[in-house]
N, C-alpha and C positions, 0 to 999 in steps of 0.2 A: 602793756599794762604794768604799772609800777608794782614792786614787790609788796609794799604795805597796803595796797588796795585790793587784796584778795579776800573775798568773803564779806559778810555783813556782820559787824560787831558793834557792841555798845562802846562808845568812846570814853576814855579815861581823861582826855584833855578837855573836851568841850561837852561837859555834862552839867545839867542844872538839876535834874531829878534823877534820871537813871542812865543818861547818856544815849538814849535811843535816837533822838533827832540829831545829836552831834555825830553819832556813828554813821547815820545815813548821809549826812552832809560830808563827812570825811571820805566816805566810799565813792561818792559821785563828784567830789570836788566843788561842792556848793557852800554857800555861806550858811552856817548853822543858825544864826539869829534870824536870818530871812526865812529859812525853812520853818523855824518855830512859829514865826508870825503868820506865815501862810497856813500852817496846820491849825493854829488857833482860829484864824479867820474862817477857814472852811468849816471847822467844827462848830463854831458859834452860828454861822449863817445857814447851815444846813441841818435840818432835823433828821435827815436820812443818813447822815454820816456820823456815827457814834465815835467821836474822836477819843474820848477817854477809854472806851473799850478797846479800840484799835491800839492805843498807846500801851495799855496794860498787857495785851496779848504780845505785842512786840517786845515788851520788857521781859516777859517770861520766855519767849522763843529765842531771842537774840543772845548769843554768848557774850560775855565780857571780854574786851580786848586785852591781850596779854602784852606786857611791856617787854619788848625784846632788847632794849638798849642795855640792860644790866648784864645780860648773858654774853653779849658780843664784845664789850669793851673790858679789857683787863689792864691793870696798872703796869704790867711788864711790857706792853706793846705801845707805849707812849711814843709819839713822833715829835722830833724836835726840829728846829730851824737850822741848828748848827750842822755844818758839814765838815767832815775831817778832810782837810786838803793836804795832809802830809803824805798821802799814798801816791 
């Protein structure tokens, strides 16, 4: 399992409303737009599936994804292509 795919979080990259569908898609490696279309289609076609209520509950329950890239990269640790060949 990849390090970034632990837990279920609301996405900061693929969000339209709250990032719920984008977070689910990122977690399982699915296409976020396709997941949104399937969710909307199932919600509209089925009266027994309250899509808006499920989305709102997931919005409240799922934590927001934290951006870890800012804490791991520091300006002092830049890598260059240049190699010192005088040694």
